[in-house]
KEVEXDREN-322024 format. One record per residue: residue number from 1; x, y, z of N, C-alpha, C in turn. Coordinates in steps of 0.02 Angstrom, whole numbers. Layout:
! residues N
+-----+--------+--------+--------+--------+--------+--------+--------+--------+--------+
:  nr :    n.x :    n.y :    n.z :   ca.x :   ca.y :   ca.z :    c.x :    c.y :    c.z :
+-----+--------+--------+--------+--------+--------+--------+--------+--------+--------+
: NUM :      X :      Y :      Z :      X :      Y :      Z :      X :      Y :      Z :
...
+-----+--------+--------+--------+--------+--------+--------+--------+--------+--------+
***
This chain:
! residues 108
+-----+--------+--------+--------+--------+--------+--------+--------+--------+--------+
:  nr :    n.x :    n.y :    n.z :   ca.x :   ca.y :   ca.z :    c.x :    c.y :    c.z :
+-----+--------+--------+--------+--------+--------+--------+--------+--------+--------+
:   1 :   5673 :  -3678 :   7748 :   5726 :  -3658 :   7759 :   5782 :  -3623 :   7734 :
:   2 :   5785 :  -3552 :   7703 :   5825 :  -3525 :   7664 :   5862 :  -3514 :   7673 :
:   3 :   5951 :  -3536 :   7657 :   6008 :  -3495 :   7662 :   6002 :  -3437 :   7622 :
:   4 :   5999 :  -3358 :   7639 :   6052 :  -3302 :   7628 :   6094 :  -3326 :   7588 :
:   5 :   6120 :  -3272 :   7540 :   6179 :  -3284 :   7476 :   6235 :  -3280 :   7531 :
:   6 :   6255 :  -3225 :   7602 :   6300 :  -3209 :   7636 :   6295 :  -3279 :   7684 :
:   7 :   6233 :  -3288 :   7695 :   6263 :  -3359 :   7728 :   6297 :  -3443 :   7681 :
:   8 :   6271 :  -3450 :   7638 :   6284 :  -3490 :   7595 :   6370 :  -3457 :   7561 :
:   9 :   6400 :  -3405 :   7556 :   6463 :  -3402 :   7549 :   6494 :  -3424 :   7615 :
:  10 :   6493 :  -3378 :   7675 :   6523 :  -3400 :   7727 :   6514 :  -3492 :   7730 :
:  11 :   6464 :  -3534 :   7740 :   6489 :  -3597 :   7716 :   6525 :  -3634 :   7694 :
:  12 :   6511 :  -3600 :   7635 :   6556 :  -3623 :   7577 :   6643 :  -3619 :   7574 :
:  13 :   6655 :  -3565 :   7631 :   6718 :  -3537 :   7651 :   6732 :  -3599 :   7721 :
:  14 :   6703 :  -3629 :   7748 :   6709 :  -3659 :   7815 :   6741 :  -3704 :   7750 :
:  15 :   6663 :  -3739 :   7743 :   6673 :  -3797 :   7703 :   6721 :  -3814 :   7640 :
:  16 :   6754 :  -3765 :   7629 :   6832 :  -3770 :   7590 :   6893 :  -3815 :   7637 :
:  17 :   6888 :  -3820 :   7697 :   6938 :  -3860 :   7736 :   6919 :  -3908 :   7741 :
:  18 :   6870 :  -3930 :   7745 :   6830 :  -3974 :   7782 :   6829 :  -4052 :   7750 :
:  19 :   6847 :  -4122 :   7758 :   6843 :  -4186 :   7760 :   6770 :  -4215 :   7710 :
:  20 :   6773 :  -4266 :   7656 :   6692 :  -4264 :   7653 :   6677 :  -4332 :   7714 :
:  21 :   6638 :  -4344 :   7741 :   6602 :  -4393 :   7803 :   6558 :  -4479 :   7795 :
:  22 :   6522 :  -4407 :   7731 :   6481 :  -4457 :   7685 :   6491 :  -4485 :   7620 :
:  23 :   6498 :  -4534 :   7601 :   6487 :  -4549 :   7511 :   6449 :  -4602 :   7504 :
:  24 :   6425 :  -4558 :   7428 :   6381 :  -4591 :   7387 :   6410 :  -4652 :   7306 :
:  25 :   6393 :  -4683 :   7324 :   6414 :  -4748 :   7269 :   6413 :  -4765 :   7217 :
:  26 :   6398 :  -4821 :   7191 :   6383 :  -4858 :   7126 :   6282 :  -4858 :   7168 :
:  27 :   6287 :  -4884 :   7248 :   6211 :  -4902 :   7252 :   6173 :  -4847 :   7252 :
:  28 :   6194 :  -4788 :   7249 :   6175 :  -4732 :   7264 :   6146 :  -4710 :   7347 :
:  29 :   6095 :  -4687 :   7355 :   6054 :  -4654 :   7397 :   6024 :  -4703 :   7458 :
:  30 :   6080 :  -4741 :   7502 :   6015 :  -4802 :   7526 :   5993 :  -4789 :   7595 :
:  31 :   5971 :  -4825 :   7642 :   5942 :  -4798 :   7711 :   6002 :  -4808 :   7732 :
:  32 :   6048 :  -4838 :   7729 :   6109 :  -4820 :   7767 :   6148 :  -4751 :   7774 :
:  33 :   6153 :  -4707 :   7697 :   6189 :  -4652 :   7693 :   6149 :  -4617 :   7719 :
:  34 :   6097 :  -4635 :   7721 :   6052 :  -4567 :   7733 :   6042 :  -4572 :   7817 :
:  35 :   6058 :  -4618 :   7846 :   6058 :  -4631 :   7922 :   6126 :  -4608 :   7938 :
:  36 :   6170 :  -4617 :   7903 :   6244 :  -4601 :   7912 :   6244 :  -4509 :   7914 :
:  37 :   6214 :  -4489 :   7878 :   6214 :  -4413 :   7830 :   6161 :  -4389 :   7901 :
:  38 :   6121 :  -4411 :   7904 :   6077 :  -4377 :   7982 :   6121 :  -4376 :   8027 :
:  39 :   6164 :  -4424 :   8063 :   6188 :  -4403 :   8127 :   6258 :  -4348 :   8093 :
:  40 :   6279 :  -4364 :   8030 :   6352 :  -4308 :   8039 :   6314 :  -4269 :   8049 :
:  41 :   6257 :  -4232 :   8017 :   6232 :  -4136 :   8005 :   6199 :  -4149 :   8100 :
:  42 :   6181 :  -4183 :   8121 :   6166 :  -4188 :   8188 :   6234 :  -4170 :   8218 :
:  43 :   6278 :  -4209 :   8225 :   6358 :  -4187 :   8262 :   6381 :  -4106 :   8237 :
:  44 :   6370 :  -4120 :   8168 :   6435 :  -4064 :   8116 :   6393 :  -3997 :   8096 :
:  45 :   6328 :  -4007 :   8071 :   6292 :  -3962 :   8051 :   6287 :  -3951 :   7977 :
:  46 :   6366 :  -3947 :   7980 :   6393 :  -3931 :   7891 :   6422 :  -3990 :   7872 :
:  47 :   6412 :  -4015 :   7832 :   6442 :  -4089 :   7815 :   6461 :  -4093 :   7737 :
:  48 :   6517 :  -4132 :   7709 :   6547 :  -4130 :   7626 :   6534 :  -4177 :   7621 :
:  49 :   6491 :  -4182 :   7569 :   6476 :  -4265 :   7541 :   6520 :  -4259 :   7490 :
:  50 :   6549 :  -4338 :   7470 :   6573 :  -4364 :   7407 :   6510 :  -4406 :   7367 :
:  51 :   6502 :  -4392 :   7292 :   6463 :  -4403 :   7266 :   6501 :  -4475 :   7208 :
:  52 :   6535 :  -4518 :   7223 :   6567 :  -4549 :   7178 :   6546 :  -4582 :   7126 :
:  53 :   6494 :  -4531 :   7082 :   6469 :  -4564 :   7017 :   6492 :  -4523 :   6948 :
:  54 :   6491 :  -4548 :   6896 :   6531 :  -4525 :   6855 :   6480 :  -4475 :   6815 :
:  55 :   6405 :  -4448 :   6826 :   6401 :  -4425 :   6776 :   6342 :  -4353 :   6818 :
:  56 :   6366 :  -4294 :   6778 :   6353 :  -4242 :   6818 :   6292 :  -4239 :   6822 :
:  57 :   6241 :  -4239 :   6807 :   6161 :  -4249 :   6820 :   6127 :  -4263 :   6850 :
:  58 :   6177 :  -4349 :   6863 :   6147 :  -4387 :   6910 :   6189 :  -4352 :   6985 :
:  59 :   6240 :  -4349 :   6982 :   6260 :  -4322 :   7042 :   6222 :  -4255 :   7060 :
:  60 :   6219 :  -4238 :   7039 :   6179 :  -4162 :   7046 :   6108 :  -4181 :   7083 :
:  61 :   6088 :  -4228 :   7060 :   5990 :  -4261 :   7068 :   6016 :  -4295 :   7143 :
:  62 :   6090 :  -4329 :   7142 :   6093 :  -4364 :   7233 :   6084 :  -4312 :   7262 :
:  63 :   6142 :  -4260 :   7260 :   6143 :  -4186 :   7308 :   6085 :  -4146 :   7328 :
:  64 :   6025 :  -4170 :   7288 :   5970 :  -4137 :   7304 :   5929 :  -4187 :   7343 :
:  65 :   5934 :  -4250 :   7316 :   5902 :  -4313 :   7346 :   5905 :  -4309 :   7429 :
:  66 :   5977 :  -4320 :   7448 :   6007 :  -4322 :   7487 :   5964 :  -4263 :   7550 :
:  67 :   6005 :  -4198 :   7512 :   5962 :  -4126 :   7557 :   5879 :  -4158 :   7579 :
:  68 :   5870 :  -4162 :   7525 :   5796 :  -4171 :   7534 :   5783 :  -4229 :   7600 :
:  69 :   5788 :  -4269 :   7577 :   5803 :  -4342 :   7622 :   5811 :  -4346 :   7704 :
:  70 :   5881 :  -4272 :   7696 :   5904 :  -4301 :   7755 :   5868 :  -4187 :   7793 :
:  71 :   5847 :  -4161 :   7770 :   5813 :  -4119 :   7789 :   5892 :  -4048 :   7805 :
:  72 :   5899 :  -4033 :   7737 :   5958 :  -4006 :   7730 :   5941 :  -3984 :   7703 :
:  73 :   6005 :  -3910 :   7692 :   5995 :  -3838 :   7645 :   6032 :  -3878 :   7601 :
:  74 :   6045 :  -3876 :   7528 :   6110 :  -3900 :   7494 :   6145 :  -3837 :   7493 :
:  75 :   6216 :  -3809 :   7490 :   6239 :  -3760 :   7497 :   6289 :  -3762 :   7449 :
:  76 :   6331 :  -3819 :   7430 :   6340 :  -3818 :   7352 :   6360 :  -3861 :   7329 :
:  77 :   6381 :  -3875 :   7247 :   6388 :  -3931 :   7233 :   6452 :  -3915 :   7176 :
:  78 :   6533 :  -3984 :   7181 :   6581 :  -3936 :   7152 :   6600 :  -3995 :   7132 :
:  79 :   6604 :  -4006 :   7067 :   6628 :  -4089 :   7035 :   6603 :  -4159 :   7091 :
:  80 :   6632 :  -4203 :   7122 :   6608 :  -4253 :   7149 :   6577 :  -4241 :   7224 :
:  81 :   6563 :  -4159 :   7250 :   6581 :  -4132 :   7310 :   6511 :  -4112 :   7331 :
:  82 :   6486 :  -4112 :   7393 :   6422 :  -4080 :   7392 :   6427 :  -4039 :   7455 :
:  83 :   6398 :  -3998 :   7470 :   6388 :  -3978 :   7541 :   6337 :  -3952 :   7556 :
:  84 :   6303 :  -4008 :   7617 :   6262 :  -3996 :   7646 :   6244 :  -3959 :   7735 :
:  85 :   6205 :  -3904 :   7735 :   6201 :  -3880 :   7793 :   6134 :  -3916 :   7831 :
:  86 :   6145 :  -3902 :   7894 :   6051 :  -3925 :   7916 :   6096 :  -3894 :   8001 :
:  87 :   6034 :  -3855 :   8029 :   6047 :  -3812 :   8072 :   6015 :  -3874 :   8140 :
:  88 :   6067 :  -3866 :   8215 :   6042 :  -3917 :   8261 :   6068 :  -3869 :   8307 :
:  89 :   6008 :  -3830 :   8352 :   6020 :  -3794 :   8418 :   6041 :  -3828 :   8477 :
:  90 :   6066 :  -3882 :   8485 :   6075 :  -3923 :   8532 :   6145 :  -3958 :   8512 :
:  91 :   6179 :  -3942 :   8463 :   6238 :  -3959 :   8429 :   6312 :  -3951 :   8469 :
:  92 :   6328 :  -3999 :   8498 :   6391 :  -3992 :   8556 :   6422 :  -3946 :   8490 :
:  93 :   6469 :  -3895 :   8529 :   6535 :  -3855 :   8509 :   6592 :  -3879 :   8495 :
:  94 :   6609 :  -3924 :   8530 :   6658 :  -3957 :   8503 :   6665 :  -3991 :   8419 :
:  95 :   6619 :  -4008 :   8408 :   6577 :  -4057 :   8349 :   6540 :  -4014 :   8288 :
:  96 :   6537 :  -3988 :   8302 :   6486 :  -3912 :   8258 :   6543 :  -3875 :   8222 :
:  97 :   6527 :  -3883 :   8150 :   6600 :  -3853 :   8101 :   6565 :  -3779 :   8108 :
:  98 :   6513 :  -3771 :   8117 :   6501 :  -3698 :   8125 :   6513 :  -3658 :   8192 :
:  99 :   6517 :  -3694 :   8232 :   6522 :  -3647 :   8269 :   6589 :  -3638 :   8309 :
: 100 :   6629 :  -3717 :   8295 :   6722 :  -3703 :   8300 :   6730 :  -3635 :   8274 :
: 101 :   6709 :  -3652 :   8209 :   6760 :  -3587 :   8134 :   6732 :  -3518 :   8200 :
: 102 :   6665 :  -3500 :   8189 :   6629 :  -3452 :   8250 :   6683 :  -3425 :   8286 :
: 103 :   6684 :  -3475 :   8359 :   6747 :  -3482 :   8386 :   6816 :  -3460 :   8374 :
: 104 :   6828 :  -3497 :   8334 :   6908 :  -3490 :   8334 :   6918 :  -3417 :   8273 :
: 105 :   6880 :  -3382 :   8257 :   6881 :  -3327 :   8237 :   6847 :  -3275 :   8269 :
: 106 :   6814 :  -3283 :   8305 :   6797 :  -3225 :   8382 :   6739 :  -3202 :   8351 :
: 107 :   6692 :  -3271 :   8292 :   6649 :  -3216 :   8298 :   6562 :  -3230 :   8338 :
: 108 :   6584 :  -3281 :   8393 :   6525 :  -3279 :   8435 :   6521 :  -3231 :   8505 :
+-----+--------+--------+--------+--------+--------+--------+--------+--------+--------+
***
């Protein structure tokens, strides 16, 4: 699943207004973090993750690992934030950040 540049741009626009739902701290990527991320992706499809690690290279590696472990696409990393997307065809309209954005902006 590879996102086009246009899709990434649209998702970055949506993600800008989101609050982080998952935080990765000193313990790194644990089973609990991956489980919570998978749940959040199922519900919301587009999820912002805070990676509270000081080293930039380590943050980028953790963002890639989170995407891989959760079956998501890494849309963007900026500073200590990562934006991940995983399509869910059965996502509830009231929870999906994508569906809510499209309905609000008349794109569906």
